[in-house]
C-alpha positions as CSV (number, residue, x, y, z in Angstrom):
1,M,1.8,9.5,22.3
2,P,-0.6,10.8,21.2
3,L,-3.3,7.6,21.3
4,I,-5.8,7.3,18.7
5,R,-8.9,5.5,19.0
6,F,-11.0,4.8,16.3
7,D,-14.8,3.6,16.6
8,L,-16.2,2.0,13.3
9,I,-19.0,0.1,12.3
10,E,-18.0,-3.5,11.9
11,G,-17.3,-5.1,8.6
12,R,-13.8,-3.8,7.3
13,D,-11.1,-6.4,6.4
14,E,-7.7,-6.6,7.8
15,E,-6.4,-4.7,4.9
16,S,-8.9,-1.8,4.8
17,L,-8.1,-1.5,8.5
18,R,-4.3,-1.3,8.2
19,N,-4.8,1.4,5.4
20,L,-6.9,3.2,8.1
21,L,-4.8,3.4,10.7
22,D,-1.7,4.0,8.4
23,A,-3.0,7.0,6.5
24,S,-4.1,8.4,9.9
25,H,-0.6,8.0,11.4
26,Q,1.0,9.8,8.4
27,A,-1.4,12.7,9.6
28,M,-0.5,12.6,12.8
29,V,2.8,12.9,11.9
30,K,2.6,15.4,9.5
31,A,0.6,17.7,11.5
32,F,1.8,17.1,15.3
33,D,5.3,16.3,14.3
34,V,6.0,13.5,16.2
35,P,8.4,10.8,15.3
36,E,7.1,7.7,13.2
37,R,7.5,5.1,15.6
38,D,5.4,7.4,18.2
39,R,2.2,5.3,17.3
40,Y,-0.3,4.1,19.6
41,Q,-4.0,3.1,17.9
42,I,-6.8,1.2,19.0
43,V,-9.5,0.3,17.0
44,H,-12.8,-0.8,18.5
45,Q,-15.8,-2.1,15.5
46,H,-19.1,-2.0,16.9
47,P,-22.6,-3.1,15.4
48,A,-24.2,-0.5,13.2
49,H,-26.8,0.4,15.9
50,E,-24.1,0.9,18.3
51,L,-23.1,3.9,17.2
52,I,-25.4,6.8,16.8
53,I,-23.5,9.7,15.2
54,E,-25.6,12.6,13.9
55,D,-24.5,16.0,12.6
56,T,-25.1,18.6,15.0
57,G,-27.1,20.4,12.9
58,L,-24.7,20.7,10.0
59,G,-27.0,18.9,7.4
60,F,-24.6,16.3,6.1
61,E,-25.5,12.4,6.2
62,R,-23.1,9.6,8.0
63,S,-22.6,6.3,5.8
64,N,-21.7,3.3,7.4
65,N,-18.1,3.8,6.3
66,L,-18.3,6.0,9.3
67,V,-14.7,6.4,11.3
68,V,-14.7,8.4,14.8
69,V,-11.3,9.1,15.9
70,S,-10.7,10.3,19.6
71,V,-7.4,11.4,20.2
72,T,-5.7,12.0,23.9
73,S,-2.5,14.3,23.4
74,K,-0.6,16.6,25.1
75,Q,-1.5,20.0,24.6
76,R,-1.4,21.0,20.8
77,S,-1.9,24.2,19.1
78,D,-5.3,25.2,17.4
79,E,-3.4,25.2,14.2
80,Q,-1.4,21.9,14.7
81,K,-5.3,20.6,15.3
82,Q,-7.2,22.1,12.3
83,N,-3.7,21.0,10.5
84,F,-4.8,17.4,11.9
85,Y,-8.2,17.6,10.6
86,K,-7.4,18.7,7.5
87,L,-4.6,15.7,6.8
88,L,-6.8,13.1,8.1
89,V,-9.7,13.8,5.8
90,Q,-6.9,14.0,2.8
91,E,-5.3,10.9,4.1
92,L,-8.5,9.1,4.8
93,G,-10.1,9.6,1.3
94,E,-7.2,9.1,-1.0
95,K,-6.2,5.9,1.0
96,C,-9.4,4.7,2.0
97,G,-12.0,6.1,-0.1
98,I,-13.8,7.7,2.9
99,E,-15.7,10.8,2.4
100,P,-15.1,13.7,4.4
101,N,-18.9,14.0,6.1
102,D,-17.5,10.4,7.3
103,I,-15.0,11.5,9.6
104,M,-15.7,13.0,13.3
105,V,-12.5,13.8,15.5
106,S,-12.2,14.7,18.7
107,I,-9.4,15.7,20.9
108,V,-8.7,15.6,24.6
109,T,-5.6,16.9,26.0
110,N,-3.6,16.0,29.3
111,G,-0.3,16.6,30.7
112,D,3.2,15.0,31.5
113,A,2.5,13.3,34.5
114,D,-0.5,11.5,32.5
115,W,1.7,9.4,30.7
116,S,3.1,6.3,31.9
117,F,5.0,4.2,28.3
118,G,5.7,0.9,30.6
119,L,7.8,0.0,33.8
120,G,5.7,2.2,36.3
121,E,7.3,5.3,35.2
122,A,6.4,8.9,34.1
123,Q,8.8,9.0,31.3
124,F,8.2,12.6,30.6
125,L,8.5,13.4,34.3
126,T,11.8,11.2,34.7
127,G,13.7,12.8,31.7
128,K,13.5,9.8,29.6
129,L,11.5,11.4,27.1
């Protein structure tokens, strides 16, 4: 936990996707100090016409290498979030060749009662986590 969803333009091969997921996980482990096996990732690939991701007036261009990263997590500090953004851009740049202007991130926070990892239990509330 965190749960990370990746929205991409279709066409990446399996190795490219694995590199993207591994690099993103390393950024998460470093920035949020989560355990190595605390890994929940979902990839959705879309035809290019199904993703319209502009720049909110910031003046940069996006390519078909675009990655939209949506993170659902328990509360994290502003410093942790900013560190995650920085580390994610570094990892995806170094390991996947993705340019910083092609990476968009949104983080949504929730609480202990909002997670069940299985068995019909809220493990953060029951004390199992």
